C-alpha positions as CSV (number, residue, x, y, z in Angstrom):
1,M,75.2,27.0,53.5
2,I,76.2,23.3,53.7
3,P,76.7,22.0,50.2
4,I,75.0,18.6,49.8
5,A,76.4,17.6,46.4
6,K,78.4,19.1,43.5
7,P,77.2,18.1,40.1
8,V,79.7,16.9,37.6
9,F,79.0,17.2,33.9
10,G,81.0,15.8,31.0
11,E,81.0,16.7,27.3
12,E,78.3,14.2,26.5
13,E,75.9,15.8,29.0
14,L,76.8,19.4,27.9
15,N,76.2,18.4,24.3
16,A,72.8,16.9,25.1
17,V,71.8,20.1,26.9
18,K,72.8,22.2,23.9
19,E,70.8,19.9,21.6
20,V,67.7,20.2,23.8
21,L,68.0,24.0,24.0
22,A,68.5,24.3,20.3
23,S,65.4,22.1,19.6
24,G,63.1,24.7,21.3
25,F,61.5,21.9,23.3
26,V,62.8,22.3,26.8
27,V,59.8,21.1,28.8
28,Q,58.4,18.4,26.5
29,G,59.9,16.8,23.5
30,R,61.9,13.8,22.1
31,R,64.4,13.7,24.9
32,V,61.8,13.8,27.7
33,E,59.8,11.0,26.0
34,E,63.0,9.0,25.6
35,F,63.8,9.4,29.3
36,E,60.3,8.5,30.4
37,T,60.4,5.3,28.2
38,A,63.9,4.3,29.3
39,F,63.0,4.9,33.0
40,S,59.8,3.0,32.9
41,D,61.5,0.1,31.0
42,Y,64.3,0.0,33.6
43,L,61.8,-0.3,36.4
44,N,59.5,-2.6,34.5
45,L,56.6,-0.2,34.8
46,G,53.8,0.6,32.3
47,H,54.7,4.3,32.2
48,A,56.6,7.0,33.9
49,V,56.2,10.8,34.0
50,A,59.1,13.2,34.2
51,V,58.5,16.3,36.4
52,A,60.2,19.6,36.7
53,N,62.1,19.0,40.0
54,G,62.3,17.0,43.2
55,T,59.7,19.2,45.0
56,V,57.0,18.3,42.4
57,A,58.1,14.6,42.6
58,L,57.7,14.6,46.3
59,D,54.3,16.3,46.1
60,L,53.0,13.7,43.6
61,A,54.5,10.8,45.7
62,L,52.7,12.1,48.8
63,K,49.4,12.4,47.0
64,A,49.8,8.9,45.5
65,A,50.5,7.6,49.0
66,G,47.3,9.1,50.3
67,I,48.9,11.6,52.6
68,K,46.2,14.1,53.7
69,R,45.6,17.1,56.1
70,G,46.5,16.2,59.6
71,D,48.7,13.2,58.8
72,E,52.3,13.1,60.2
73,V,55.1,12.2,57.9
74,V,58.6,11.4,59.1
75,V,61.3,13.4,57.1
76,P,65.1,13.5,57.3
77,S,66.6,16.3,59.4
78,F,69.4,16.8,56.9
79,S,67.8,17.4,53.5
80,F,66.7,20.2,51.3
81,V,63.8,22.3,52.6
82,S,61.5,21.0,49.9
83,T,61.4,17.6,51.7
84,A,59.4,19.1,54.6
85,N,57.6,21.7,52.4
86,A,56.1,19.0,50.3
87,V,54.6,17.5,53.4
88,L,53.3,21.0,54.5
89,F,51.7,21.5,51.0
90,Q,49.5,18.4,51.7
91,G,48.4,20.0,55.0
92,A,50.3,17.3,56.9
93,K,52.9,17.7,59.6
94,P,56.6,16.9,59.0
95,V,58.2,15.1,61.9
96,F,62.0,15.3,62.1
């Protein structure tokens, strides 16, 4: 396997994760709402929605872009497999 990136976490990030796990609200909760608000404010948008992972984000982006069955979508050749899979999930064809 070719490693693409190695995450680096400091004490602040580790403490934030511990706080979220201790709260019992891993999927939705105060921290998710804070992130969505901060992200939408940063981009000057009316709202933002946090999702579980990059695959879900790509799936939603392709749907929002109107990609449909039979379309061709250019994807990078050096990326995680979900980049092409998200295109396939729409019934479209990934083009490398």
